[in-house]
N, C-alpha and C positions, 0 to 999 in steps of 0.2 A: 683736295686740300682740306686740311680741319680747318673753319672758320671758330672763332672764339663765340659766337652768336650761335653755334652749336652747343657749346661747351655752358653757357651763361642759361641756355635754355633747358637741359640738364640737370645742372645745379637747382636749377626752379622747381624743377620735381623734386628730386630728393629732399630737398629745403619743406615741400609741402606735403610730404608724402604720408601716409594713413594706412597703407596697403596691411600693415601688420600690427600688433600691439607692443612694437617696439615706441611707438609712434607716441604713446601716451606717458611713456618714463623717461622720454630723451627730453633736455635743454636745446641741443641740436643736432639734427643732421647732419653730418659733414661728409661734402663732397672731396672730390677729389683733387690734387692738386700737383703744380707742376710742370716740367715741359713738355708740352702738347706736339712735337718731335722726336720724344725719346723712344730712344731701341729698348728701353727696361723699362718696365712696368712693375712696382714692388706693387702687392696684394695683401695687406695687413686681413686680419678676422674684422674686428669691430672697431670703432673709437675707444678708448677709456675713459675715464672721471675727468680727466684734464683734457683730454681732447674737448669732448661734450661739453666743456665750459666754455673753452679756450678759441671753440667754432673753429678748430685749425687740425691737419694730420700731425703726427709721429710729434707731440711738444711738450708730452709726459716725460716719464723716466724711461720707457719704450725707445721716444724720439732719442734721447742722449746715447744710448747703447746705438739706434743705428745710425747715428753723425758718426759715433766712433769708428764703427765698424765701415764705414765709406769712406772717412779719411784714411784708415788704413788702404784701400785698393783706390786713394786717388779719386774718388767720384765724389761731385759734391750733387748737392740737392737740385740744382737745378739742369742739372745732365740727365734727370730722370723723372717718371711719375710716379706718384704714388695715392694710392688708393684701398678702397676697405671693401672686402666680401660686403659684409652690414656695413649700414650705411649712420645707425644708431646704437650706442654704447647698452651695453649687455647689463642689463640690475644685475649687482652682487659679482658680477665679473663671472656668469654663470654658462653654461654651453649653451649654442644658439641652438634653435631649435629647428627642424626641416620647412616648418613652414615661415618661418622669418628670412632664412637662404632663398626660400624660391622666391618672398615676396623682395627680395632685393636683388636677383637675377642680374634681370632684364637691364637695371644702372649699370652693374658690372660688364654685361657683354658691349652694351651703347659706349663704355669709354672704352674697352679692348676693341671695339670696331672705328672710334673716333681716333684713338691712339697708333693702332697699328704698330704696337713696339713687334720686337725681333724677340725680346725674350720675355716673358713672364715668369717672376719671383715670389713664387706663392706663400705665405708665413703661416707656418703654424698646422694643424690635422685636418679644420672642416676648409679651410679656406686650400689646402690642395688636395682633398677629396673633391671638394667642387670643379675647382682647374683639370683635374685630373680627366672627372668624370665627361666634363661639358668638351673639351679642347683636345681629347687623346685619339 
């Protein structure tokens, strides 16, 4: 059984993380959000500038695209859990470094363990590569 306190503790760890250089350039480290009993987990690469400023998942242009796609398949945000491979924004939308991915992987692993979804949906090359290497 997933406990709210487990997610709150994990989010506190994410918010205070200083494991890599991204902590120096972010405004907010973004915690995953959504249904903690979800069967579907969407994993994006990293928060964008809008998400970093707003401290929330998928509120920028990609969020608009995600919402349109979810509407087409009649799924609401309340039905899924969303998170990122990296919890901090990448400066100038650059590619993630392996050391940054390694630093955040423990957080993602914990989220996957807590949610225990039936389906993982990685978005983008680095996220897909990481998920296939870790969970294949």
